[in-house]
N, C-alpha and C positions, 0 to 999 in steps of 0.2 A: 298475479305472480310476475316478475321481472325475470327477464330474458339470463339473468347470473344465477336464479333462484331456479328457473328451468333448468340450465346445461347443469346444475349442480344435483339435481335428483336423477338418479339412474332410472333408464328407460327399461321399460316393462316389458317381457317377453323378449328379449332379446339376450340368446342362452349364450352366445358369442362373447369373448372377452371384449371391452372396447378399447379401440386405438387410443394409445394413451397420448401421442403426439409428444413434438420436441420445440413448442415455440421457446418454451423456456430457457433451451440450451443456445438459439438464436441470441436469445436477451444477453445471455452470458457472454457470447460471443463480441456482442458490441463492446460488454462492460471490459473486456480483454484489449480491445482497442483501444477504448481511450484510457484505458490505464498504462499501455504503450506508448501513446502519445505523449502522456503525462512525464513518463521516466525520459523519454527522448528532450523534452524540453527542458527538465531540471538538470541533465547530464553533461550538457555540452560545456558550460564552465568550466565543471573539474578536469574534461579533457584538453581545453585551452590553457588552463593554468598554466603551464611551460610557457608557452606562447604569449600569454598576458605577461607573465612576468618580464619576457625580453621587450616586447610592443610596448606597456604604459608603464612599465616600474611596478607591476602588482608585487609587494611583499608577502611574506606568509602571514605577516600581523593584518595587512590588507584583505588577504585573502578571505581569511578568516572574517571579518567585519562582514564582507560581500555574504559570506554564508549567514552569516548570524542574524544579517538582515532577512533574510530569507526563512529562517526558523522562526524567528519573531513573526514576522505577517504569518506566517503557517499558522502557527500557534492562535495568535488573536482571530484569524481568518476560519480556523475551524469551529471555535466557538459560535460563531455568527453561520457557517455552512449547514452545522449541523441543523440548526434551528429553524434554517431557511430551509432546505431541503423539506424538514418534517411539515413545513405551511405550504410550501407552492406544490409541492409533488415532484417526483423523481423528474416527468417528462420537463418540463420547464426547467427544472433548478438544476438540471446535466447541462440543459445548452448552457445557459446564463455562465456557469461555473466554465466551462470549456472554452467560451468565447473571452473572458476573461482573464484566463492562464493564455491562450493562445496569442491575444494579441501584447499582455507584458512580455512574454519569449521574445518575441521579433521585434520589443523595443529596446533588446540587448545593443541592437545592432547600431543603435544611434550612440552609445555610452563612450565616451572616451578617456575616462579616468574611474580610482576605485568610487568616490561619491555617487556619479553615475551609474554604475555598474549595482552600487547599493539599492538606488532610488528602483532602478528597472527588476532587481531580485526583489526586492519588498512587495513590488505590484503583483510578480509571480507567486509568490508564496501567497497572497489573499486570494491567487484566483484556484491556484493546484489543491490549495487545501480543502477544497470542496468534492474532490476525487474520491477519495473514501467513502465518507459519510454517504453520497450519493449511491454508490456502490453498494456498501454496506445493506441500505434501505432497497434498495432494488433487488436485491438477493433475499430480502426476508420478504419483502412484497410476493416475488415470485417462485419460492423453492419452500417446500417442506422443511423443519429440522434436521430431518435423516440424512439432508443432498447438500445444508447451507455449505459445510468446511467443503466440501468439493468444491463446488460451483465457486467459493470464494477462492481455493486456491487454483482454479482454473483462472479466475482473471486477475487475481494476484501476479500470477505467471506472467501478464501484460509488461509489471514492473523488467522483469528481466528481459524481455524482448525489445524494450525500450531502451534498456542497458544494453543490449548486443547490438542494437543497430547503431545508436551514436556512434560507439567508436567504428564501426563501417563507414559511417557517411559524414560523421565531423571532420576529420583529417583529409578525406579524398575533397570535400570542398573548400576546407582551408588552404591546401594545397595550392588548388586551380584559382579559386577566388577569393581568398583573404578570409579572415576571424569573422567579419561583420554578416559574410553572406551565411556562415553556420547558423547563425542565430536564428534564420529566416525559413530553413529550409522545411518547418513541420507546419508551417503556416496554412499551406495546402492541404494538409493533411485533415488537420484541425475542421476544416469548413468543408470538406466533403464529410467527416463524420456528426457534425451538427444535423448536418442536409438529411442524414439517414434515419440520425435519433429521431426528428423531428417528423419524419414519414412515418417510420415501422412502428416507434415504442407508445405502448398503451399499457396501463393497468389490467390486470388479467380478466377485471371483470368487464371491462370495456373494448377485450383484444378481439379482433373479429374472427379471426382464423382458429384461434384456441378452442380445443373441443371440450364438449362437458366432462371426460374422463380425465384430462389434463388438470381442468379446472380443478375438479373433487381432489385429485391428487394433491396440488397446492395448497389447497385447504382442508386437508385434512386433519388441520392441527388449529384452524380457524377461531375455534369458539377461546381456545386455551392461548391466542397469540396474541389476539385483540385486544385491546383496552384502552382506558381515558389517556384524554392528553395532558403529561406531566410538565407542571412548571419546571426549567430548566433547576433553578434551588433547590426545590423537592429531590431533583434524583440526586443531589450531592449529599442527601441524608442515607440515602443508600451503600451499605459496607459495599454490594456488586460492583456499584459505580466507582469506589476506588477502589477496586482489586484491578480492575480492567483498565484504570488511569493510570496506576503505580506500574502494572506490569508493561503498559504500552512508554513509560515513562522511562525507565530501565533499558529497553529493549530496541526500541526505536532507534535510539542516538548510534548504535552501534552500526545499523543498515546506513545512515546518514552517514558515518565514518566513512566508510564502504565506496558509499555512493562518489561523495565529493573527493576523497584522498586519494583513494586507491590509485589513479594515475600517477598523484606524485610520488607515492610510494614507490612504484614499478620505474619510474624515471631517476629517482635517486638511486635506490636500494639497489638495481639493476643496470642502471644508466640506458633505459630506454627513450631513444625520443618519437616524437610524434608518429612519424609513418609505422611504429615498430609496439607502440601503445595496444592497439587494436587485437591482437591474436591472446595475450594474457587476459585483458578483459570479456573477451568472448566467452572463453572458456570457464571462466567465473562466472559470469552473469548464463551460459547455460547450463552449469551445475545447478544453479540458484531456482532455474526456472522448473527443473526438474525436482527439487525438492520443494517449489511450492506447489507444484501439482501432486507428489507424492506425498508430502505432508498432509495434505486435505484430504487425501485419502486414506490415510494411515488409520486412522480410528474405524475403518469399517472391517479390518479382519478382526479388532476387538470387539468391537460388535457381534460378530459370528462367533466368538468362544465365549460369549455370555455377560460381557460388560454391559454397562447402561450406556448411553450417548453421552453424559460428560463425565465418567469414567475414564470412556474408552478416549476423549477430548485429552483430556488431562495426564492420559498416559500416553499420549502421540507428543504433548508438550513436553515431556519428561525427556522423550528419547531425543527432542532436536537439542534440548538443553544441552546434553550431556554430550552429543556428537559437537557444538560449538568449542566446547573447554579445550582441545589441542592447537588452535589457533595463539596461543600464545607465546608458543614457540618459533614464531614464523621469522621475529625479526636476529633470530640466533641461526637462521638456516643462512648456507650460501649457494644452495642451488635454489635458480631460477623457477623451475617445473617442480619442485619440491612443495617451494612456497605456493607457485599457483596451487597446488593440491589441496594443502591446508587451508587455504582462502576457498577454495571451490566446494570442501566441506562445509566450511563456515556459513558461505551464505547459503548454501543450500536450507541447512538447519534454520537458520532464520528464517529463509521465507515458509519451511514446513511450521515451523513455532508461531509467524505471521498470519498464516491461513488459518491456524486454530484459535489462536486469541481474538483475532477479529470476529469470529462466529461465536464468540462467548456473549454478548450484549444481546445476540437475538437469542442464546438460550434462556437466558436470566431475565431479558424484559419483555412487555409486550412490543408488537410492531409499531406502534404511534410514539413509542421512546429512542426506537433502535438509533434515528439518525441521530437524536441527540445525544446519547451516550458515547456514541464512536467518535463525534465529534469532540466530546469531554476529554475522551482516551488517546485522541492522537492530537488534540491542545497538549496535554500534558507530555507525549513522546517527542512534540516540534520544543517543549522549553526544555525537554532532557536533551535534546539535538543543539538547541541554542548553546546550552550551558559545557555541551561537549565540544562544540565547537570553539567556543572561547578559551575552552583547554587545551584543546591539542593546537590552536594556535600559538599561543605562548609557549607548550611544550616546544614544539618543533622550531620556535624563534630562539628557544635556550639552549636546546640540546640538541636538535636536530635526529633525534632518536625516536623511533615508532615504540620501543619496546613496552613503557606502560599503558602507551594506548590499546594494544592489542591485549595487555593482561586484563584492562577494563573490558575488553570486548568478551574475552573468555570466559568472564564467571557472570556478567549480567543476566544470563537466561536460569540459572540455578537460583540466585537470589529471587529475581522475578516471579520464578515458579513459588516458593517456597512464599511469598508474600500472597499470591495468587490464592492458594488453597489455607491460607489462615483467615483472611477477610470475607472469602464466597467459600467456604466449604463444599464440597462435590455442586458448585455451580448453581447453586439453589436462587429457583425460580423468586424474583419480586414479587410481593402483591401488591399492585397498583392500587388504591382506591382514588376514585374520582373527588 
């Protein structure tokens, strides 16, 4: 009998309930930190957009082309990243992914024109594309189905911490040391994380401090969740793959839009300069952090009311989709703080939606396919982001108005939910055959 099998067997003669342990939540905390660094790196350029407009003459179309370079690379990278993580595992895969994106982020400091920023942004997209496939696969390895949306909501809230820290750090560094230095500040965080991950991370079956009780808790659905390795093209034959991918295609671009254009929106609509952009962005992304954790927790009370795990998740997604709708009013408001309130609600609802839709691959597919399916969906979301970036650049160049863009953001989630429940009713599990 292996050490893993021995730990999975309950101890005879022990009448006291075994100590469950909390190692899985430590792993979740490391995913949270990685995702925070990921979003700090990608948001630097959006905060510096007004500065770059003056320093290198970056136009609306030029900026949209830089964003497109990131989105295109992100889409391409997700296809490779999901399969890469499935092949080499989360321990080595995550370290490689973090190293690539961190070096690319710091490489922005060497750029001096739109083309060079586009090249740096392309390689950043290749590296950053691996974060969510690796994190989702780690959650699938370390958490039973009943805890996955909550764990996903916790690590996904790192996107908001990163988005909060960036407007605190970037203006301060830029004002004192110049915009080149602003692209370098996260390199130390990345190096420290890689060292900790290498030292501390192991699969549950290999982790030296995991208790038998926690291992049994993690593997309570092991027989149901494991399955044969599935070729990437085979995954495209399942309706569940398309449900997840189209849902991401329709809703991920909204978050990209907030991330890359909110600083510009506040600058143009309410005339906020670099030293005053921080507070509105901090409020919005604090709200989105609450939405991420709250949205991940939201299925829990519906489970207590008797709903199945999948119906509880779909109900939570419906609530989040409805909460986004009022954001279409934002371009008609004259009050800065009312606009911030609507954006905060929309950002929180998006992150609640995201925490749940990111969990659906592990609901519908065996663990061996989760990374690949997440990569396919993430690629679809990035393609949608690429198209929206193109549309946004031309709309702003021609009209200077954000009205049509916020109208798209308001309707995307309800449309996506209809697609998901049509293609994958009840989030039915895929029966993968070897």
